[in-house]
N, C-alpha and C positions, 0 to 999 in steps of 0.2 A: 564727580569734582572729590568726594571724599579719597579717592585714589592719589589725586595730585596732592592732597594735604597731608596724606601719610607719606609722598614720597620726599615732601619737601621737610616735614620732622625728621625724616629718617637723615637726610643731608644734616642738618643742624645736630643731631646726636653725634655725628661723624666728626663734625667740625669742632663742637664742644670736647669730645674725647682725644682729638689730635691736638689742639691747643694747649692740654694740659702739659704738653711734653715739647710744644715747639716753642720757642720763644726768641725776639728777635734782639739783640744787643748791639752796642756800636760798632763793634769790631765785626760782627756776623746778624745783619738785619733780616729781617723775617720779610721775604716777598710773597705777598698775599694774590691772588687770582680770584677774581669774581666773575661769574657768567651771567649775562640777563638773556634774555630770547634775542636781543637786536644787537648787544653791544658787549665787549669786553672791558675789562679793568684790572689794571696790575698796580698795585702799590708795595714800595717796600719801607716796611716800617721800623724803627727802633723803638720796642717795647718798654726799654727802661725808662726813658723820657717822653714815651708817648708823641714823636712826632714821627711824621710822614717824611722819608728822606727824598724820596723820586716817584714819580708816579706816570703811567702810560694808560691812556686809552683811546678807542677809536671816535670819540666824540670831540676831541680837540680839534680845531680849525684846520688844521695840518694834517691829522690823521683821518679827516673824514672819508678819503678815499679808500682807506685798509678796510676790506670787507670783514664779516665776521664769521670766516670760515676757518679752517685749519692753516690753510696760508696765511691769511692777514694774522693768526695766533702768532703764526712764527715771526712775521715780519714787527709785531708788536714785543716780541720777546727780546729782539735785536734790538729795538729801540731801547728798551728800558736797560738794556746791557751796557748800550752806548752813553744813556745818562749816568748810570752807576759808575761806569770807567771814568768819567768826568768828575766825578766826585772822588774820587780813587778808591772807590769800594770792588772788591775782586771776590769777596766770599758771601752767599747769601744761603739762609735755611728756606727750603720752598713750604709754602704753605699753600697744600692745593685746596683747601676752604672746603671740606667735605666730599669735594669731586670726585671722580672717578680718575686717576690718573691716564687717560686715554684721551685720544682726539686732540682739541683745543687746547687743554691742559698741558698734556705732553708738548704739544708743538709752541707752546710759551716758554717751557722749561728748555727744549733743546735750542730755541731761539735764542736766549741769555746765553747758554752754554757755548753757543757759536760764537757770541761776542767777546769770548772772554771771561765769564764769570763764572766762578765754581759753587755748583749748587750740592 
């Protein structure tokens, strides 16, 4: 149990270190990724006004069929990219939220790039 707590604390430290640098603006909002053990969540946030511009997760009624694996993460990335395109946003800053840029996190970023978003 102690090892799990230490692992979570290390992720929080990485997250705070990255957030000192990564800030979302109205022109280039921050795309934040969160992984739980069962679900994936993506938010696009304007930090200056403190508002969420768009979001996607696999808990929404239409997205419940999307699995929480790498392929599902790529689909969610494409979905958030399409929602951003509707709002005429093409550039975002990627916030991996302390997670390693590998697997699901990388698939989300690649899916958003595939839909035309510049990260």
